C-alpha positions in Angstrom: 4.7 -36.6 -28.3 2.9 -34.0 -25.9 4.5 -30.4 -26.0 4.9 -29.5 -23.1 2.9 -27.2 -21.7 3.4 -23.4 -20.2 1.9 -22.2 -16.8 -1.5 -21.0 -17.5 -3.2 -17.7 -17.0 -6.5 -18.0 -14.6 -8.2 -15.5 -12.8 -6.3 -15.5 -9.4 -8.2 -17.9 -7.5 -8.3 -21.1 -9.0 -6.2 -23.4 -7.8 -2.7 -24.0 -10.6 -1.1 -27.3 -10.2 1.8 -28.4 -11.5 2.5 -31.6 -13.0 6.1 -33.4 -13.9 6.2 -36.6 -15.4 8.4 -37.6 -18.2 5.5 -39.7 -19.2 3.3 -38.6 -21.6 0.3 -40.9 -21.1 0.6 -40.3 -17.2 0.1 -36.1 -17.7 -2.5 -37.2 -20.4 -4.7 -38.8 -17.5 -3.9 -36.7 -15.1 -4.7 -33.1 -16.5 -7.6 -34.2 -17.3 -8.5 -35.5 -13.9 -7.6 -32.5 -12.6 -8.9 -30.0 -14.5 -12.3 -31.9 -14.6 -12.4 -30.6 -10.7 -11.9 -27.5 -11.6 -8.4 -26.4 -11.0 -5.8 -25.5 -13.8 -3.0 -26.9 -15.0 0.3 -26.4 -16.7 3.3 -30.0 -17.4 6.9 -30.2 -17.5 8.3 -33.8 -19.0 11.9 -32.7 -17.1 13.0 -30.8 -14.1 14.7 -28.2 -15.3 12.0 -27.3 -16.7 10.2 -27.5 -13.7 12.4 -25.4 -12.2 11.7 -22.3 -14.9 7.9 -22.3 -15.7 8.4 -22.1 -11.3 9.6 -19.4 -11.6 7.5 -18.3 -13.9 4.7 -18.6 -12.1 4.7 -20.1 -8.3 2.1 -22.9 -9.0 0.2 -24.4 -5.8 0.7 -27.3 -5.1 3.4 -30.2 -7.5 2.5 -32.9 -8.3 6.9 -35.1 -8.8 7.0 -37.8 -11.0 10.5 -38.9 -9.0 12.5 -41.0 -11.8 12.8 -38.9 -14.9 16.0 -38.5 -17.0 18.3 -35.6 -16.2 17.2 -34.8 -12.8 15.0 -36.9 -10.8 12.4 -35.5 -8.4 14.2 -35.3 -4.8 15.8 -33.3 -6.6 14.0 -30.2 -8.3 12.5 -30.4 -4.4 15.5 -30.6 -2.7 16.3 -27.3 -5.0 12.8 -26.0 -4.3 13.4 -26.0 -0.4 16.7 -24.6 -0.8 15.0 -21.7 -2.3 13.2 -18.8 0.1 10.4 -17.7 -2.7 9.6 -22.4 -2.9 10.1 -23.6 0.5 7.0 -24.3 1.7 5.2 -25.4 -1.4 3.5 -28.5 -1.5 5.2 -31.5 -3.3 3.3 -34.4 -3.9 5.7 -36.9 -5.3 3.7 -39.4 -7.4 5.3 -42.6 -8.5 6.0 -46.4 -8.4 8.8 -46.3 -6.2 6.9 -47.7 -3.1 10.1 -49.0 -0.5 10.4 -47.6 3.0 13.6 -46.6 1.8 12.6 -44.7 -1.4 8.9 -43.5 1.4 11.5 -42.1 3.7 14.2 -40.1 1.0 11.1 -38.1 -0.4 9.6 -37.2 3.2 13.2 -36.1 3.7 14.4 -34.1 1.0 11.3 -31.9 0.9 8.3 -33.7 0.2 4.7 -33.3 2.1 2.8 -36.9 0.2 4.0 -39.7 -1.6 1.7 -41.3 -4.4 2.2 -44.7 -5.1 1.1 -45.5 -9.0 -0.9 -46.9 -9.3 -2.7 -44.7 -8.3 -6.9 -44.2 -7.0 -8.0 -41.0 -9.0 -9.9 -41.0 -6.0 -7.7 -40.9 -3.7 -5.3 -38.6 -5.4 -8.0 -36.0 -6.0 -8.7 -36.3 -2.4 -5.4 -35.8 -1.1 -4.4 -32.8 -3.0 -7.9 -31.2 -2.2 -6.7 -31.4 1.2 -3.1 -30.2 0.6 -4.8 -26.6 -1.0 -7.2 -26.0 1.3 -4.1 -26.1 4.2 -2.2 -24.3 1.6 -5.5 -21.6 2.0 -5.4 -21.8 5.4 -1.8 -21.0 5.8 -1.3 -18.3 3.6 -5.4 -17.1 5.8 -2.8 -17.4 8.3 -0.3 -16.0 7.2 -2.1 -13.0 6.1 -4.0 -12.6 9.6 0.1 -12.4 10.4 0.9 -9.8 8.7 -3.0 -7.2 9.5 -2.1 -8.1 13.1 1.4 -7.0 13.1 -0.3 -3.9 10.9 -2.9 -2.9 13.9 0.1 -3.2 16.4 2.2 -0.4 13.9 -1.2 1.6 13.7 -1.3 1.4 17.8 2.0 2.3 18.7 2.2 5.5 15.4 -1.4 6.1 17.2 -0.4 6.3 20.6 2.3 8.1 19.4 1.1 11.0 17.5 -1.3 11.3 20.6 2.0 11.3 23.0 4.0 13.7 21.1 2.4 15.6 18.4 0.2 16.3 20.0 1.4 17.3 23.3 3.2 19.8 21.8 0.9 22.0 20.7 -2.0 21.4 23.7 0.8 22.1 25.6 2.2 25.5 24.2 -2.0 26.7 23.6 -2.1 26.3 27.4 0.5 28.2 28.7 0.4 31.0 26.3 -3.5 31.8 27.7 -1.5 31.0 31.2 0.7 33.7 30.3 -2.5 35.6 28.7 -4.4 35.7 31.7 -1.3 36.4 34.2 0.0 38.6 32.6 -2.8 40.9 31.1 -3.5 43.9 32.9 0.7 44.8 32.3 0.6 43.6 28.4 0.0 45.7 25.5 -2.7 45.9 22.7 0.3 45.0 20.6 1.7 41.7 23.1 -1.6 41.1 23.3 -2.4 40.7 19.8 1.1 38.9 19.2 -0.8 36.2 22.4 -3.7 35.8 20.6 -2.6 34.7 17.4 -0.4 32.1 18.4 -2.7 30.4 20.5 -5.0 30.6 16.6 -2.0 29.4 15.4 -1.4 26.4 18.1 -5.2 25.7 17.7 -5.2 25.6 13.9 -2.4 22.9 14.1 -4.4 20.9 17.2 -7.6 21.0 15.0 -5.6 19.6 11.7 -3.9 17.0 13.9 -6.8 16.2 15.9 -8.8 15.4 12.1 -5.9 14.3 9.8 -6.3 11.3 13.2 -9.9 10.8 13.0 -9.6 10.2 9.0 -7.0 7.4 9.5 -8.2 6.0 11.4 -12.1 5.4 10.0 -10.3 4.6 6.6 -8.1 2.3 9.4 -10.8 0.4 10.5 -13.1 0.4 7.3 -15.7 3.3 8.9 -15.4 5.7 6.5 -18.5 5.8 3.7 -17.0 6.3 0.4 -19.7 8.0 -1.7 -18.1 9.1 -5.3 -19.3 12.1 -7.1 -18.8 14.5 -9.9 -16.7 17.5 -8.2 -15.2 20.4 -9.8 -11.5 20.3 -9.0 -11.1 23.8 -9.8 -14.0 25.7 -6.6 -12.9 23.0 -4.0 -8.4 24.1 -4.6 -9.6 27.8 -4.6 -12.4 27.5 -1.4 -9.4 25.9 0.5 -6.6 28.0 -0.9 -9.1 31.1 0.4 -9.4 29.1 4.2 -5.1 29.3 3.5 -4.9 32.5 3.1 -4.4 34.4 6.4 -1.5 31.5 7.5 0.4 31.9 4.0 -0.2 35.8 4.9 2.1 35.2 8.4 4.8 34.0 6.6 4.8 36.7 3.4 4.0 33.5 0.8 2.4 34.1 -2.4 -0.1 31.5 -2.6 -1.2 31.2 -6.2 -3.6 29.4 -8.4 -3.1 28.5 -12.3 -6.3 26.7 -13.2 -8.9 25.3 -15.7 -11.6 23.9 -15.0 -12.0 19.5 -14.0 -14.6 17.2 -13.3 -13.3 14.6 -10.8 -15.1 12.0 -10.2 -14.4 11.1 -5.5 -15.7 11.4 -2.6 -16.2 15.7 -1.7 -14.5 15.5 2.1 -12.0 13.5 0.7 -11.0 15.4 -1.3 -10.7 18.1 0.9 -9.0 15.6 3.5 -5.8 15.8 0.1 -5.9 19.2 -0.8 -6.2 20.6 3.0 -2.9 18.0 3.9 -1.3 18.7 0.3 -1.6 22.9 0.3 -0.8 22.7 4.7 2.5 21.4 3.7 2.9 23.7 0.8 2.9 26.3 3.5 4.7 24.8 6.3 8.3 24.1 4.0 7.7 27.3 2.5 10.3 29.4 3.7 9.1 33.7 4.6 8.4 35.6 1.0 8.4 31.8 -0.8 5.5 31.2 -3.6 3.6 28.6 -3.5 1.4 27.9 -6.8 -1.9 25.2 -7.0 -2.1 23.9 -11.2 -5.5 22.1 -11.9 -5.0 20.5 -16.0 -7.1 18.0 -17.5 -4.2 15.6 -18.3 -5.3 12.1 -20.3 -8.6 12.3 -19.2 -7.5 12.1 -15.4 -7.7 15.3 -13.7 -4.0 16.3 -12.4 -3.2 18.2 -9.8 0.6 20.2 -8.3 0.7 21.4 -5.0 5.0 23.1 -6.3 6.1 25.0 -3.5 9.5 26.7 -3.3 10.0 25.6 -0.1 12.6 22.8 2.0 12.7 19.4 -0.4 12.7 16.5 0.1 16.1 14.6 0.6 16.0 11.1 -1.2 16.2 10.0 2.4 12.9 10.8 3.3 11.2 10.2 -0.1 12.0 6.6 0.6 9.5 6.6 2.9 7.3 9.5 2.7 3.8 7.2 1.7 4.9 4.9 4.3 3.2 4.0 7.1 6.1 4.0 10.3 5.6 2.2 13.6 7.7 5.6 14.7 6.5 8.5 12.5 10.0 10.5 10.7 8.0 13.9 11.5 10.4 17.2 11.1 8.9 20.8 11.8 7.6 23.8 9.6 10.0 26.5 8.5 8.6 28.6 11.4 8.5 25.2 14.4 5.3 24.4 12.4 4.7 20.5 14.7 3.4 17.5 11.8 2.6 13.6 13.0 4.1 13.0 9.7 0.1 11.3 9.4 -1.1 13.6 6.2 0.8 12.1 3.2 0.2 8.8 4.5 -3.8 9.6 5.0 -3.8 11.2 1.2 -1.5 8.3 -0.2 -4.6 6.0 1.5 -7.3 7.8 0.6 -6.3 8.3 -3.8 -6.0 5.3 -3.5 -9.2 4.1 -2.3 -10.1 6.4 -5.0 -8.4 4.5 -7.4 -6.0 7.9 -8.3 -2.0 8.9 -7.3 0.1 10.3 -5.4 3.8 11.0 -6.7 6.0 13.6 -5.8 9.6 15.5 -7.4 11.5 17.1 -4.9 15.1 19.5 -4.7 16.9 20.5 -1.7 17.2 24.1 -0.4 15.0 24.6 -4.2 11.5 23.5 -3.8 9.2 20.1 -4.1 5.9 19.6 -6.9 3.5 16.8 -5.4 0.7 16.0 -8.4 -2.4 14.5 -7.6 -4.1 12.1 -10.7 -8.0 11.7 -10.2 -10.4 9.5 -12.3 -12.4 11.8 -14.4 -16.8 11.0 -13.4 -17.8 8.2 -16.1 -19.2 10.3 -17.6 -17.5 13.7 -18.5 -19.8 16.4 -19.1 -17.8 19.6 -19.7 -14.8 20.1 -17.9 
């Protein structure tokens, strides 16, 4: 007796067909016939066994006999249609039952087609090929619909950022500059200095918002070119820590470095964007007199970066959507009222995914957060 086979593990692009028939002779004919077309084939001799195989790995199509002991093909099809995961799975009945009543019942139970035994090989192959093509067309249509929904969500987010998050720093910058123009003759040097400092802060926030928005837009439209190269991580961290030094000093934050020389394989501009956003976030959500620590280590042949702060921390509810693209992003103000788009961490995740890296976070409310970035090492690392 031929032993029923388990689902094969072919390459993802190869169509996978499940044969369900309690007659060994039929399996011996059908199996080689379908494999000769380049399709992967698994077999079951009982209805319950077929359902278990399908639960392990969903096939692209099922060739299903009707007359089987214990559970006939009609019942197998009925159960498949009752399960949301297999509701649309193509089922082709292949049976000696050719009465009109049996054929109608087969379609009523959810069959996509009905092939009479004894079957003609060319006809069977043509029908299978047709239904596989229809299945592929359906999948493409579903993907296009999902892509369109995501594009609409991205568009809504884009306009939300323009309408709200970019308006706030622009309005602040406009208000401060008008105040300075009108009151300049009566302002003391100290008041002029405070006003220009606020204007500089608004300008920095606005610039970062625009940088993130433009880079994210390029990434979504496939116009961001990646040039992977050997990059010395500590040099980038040191450079950007110096760049953000004045912003940290304004809040009297201690920005400290704990770095080991480590090389990574990444696009240099992407690395700048990731580090820039994570340092900016740490400064934004750390109260005055807090501490921010940047670490760099070699970890299991990865370049490991840590951004640790003694800031506000992140709630479990916020953590769930922290790196997700949302149609209406939820952003919160920093400890000094700094504004954000909620886009920076999403951009970091997407850039890291395109670079075969990863990002994660551990956080405690009221105590701070640690964001960990793992970057791939160069193919043939040379020191560090």
